[in-house]
Steps between C-alpha positions, in 0.01 A plus 500: 500500500544769758333489842214728390408267215519197729268669751258595222486143370453366854207736564339408168539129573347543848200694368435255219535203737256662744252560217531138390435373853195726532363369171558138599321562828201638314545867579428615144337823620818600683713421196264694271527801729880483484535463124542875432775534759671183373494647150663820627759297690597309188511823297735661755728197503520493121573873504782447753660229289471688171626832636183707501165540340401630158575863588835444674788718380852557621537814709150491648426469870219275631281810542541584134693826549817564308834475679715810487 
């Protein structure tokens, strides 16, 4: 694993641990408010590990414009 992947896994582990602690302490409303952002976080991490999302193609920049 490269350093970027290690950092990504560390951030994911920290966020999930924090969510677990909040749930254990009875802060279900706080966890429910964070569920959409946790879902996006997991989606971004999966995308980073798999090399892009469903529309990713070689030769495309992150803004979607073609490279010359």
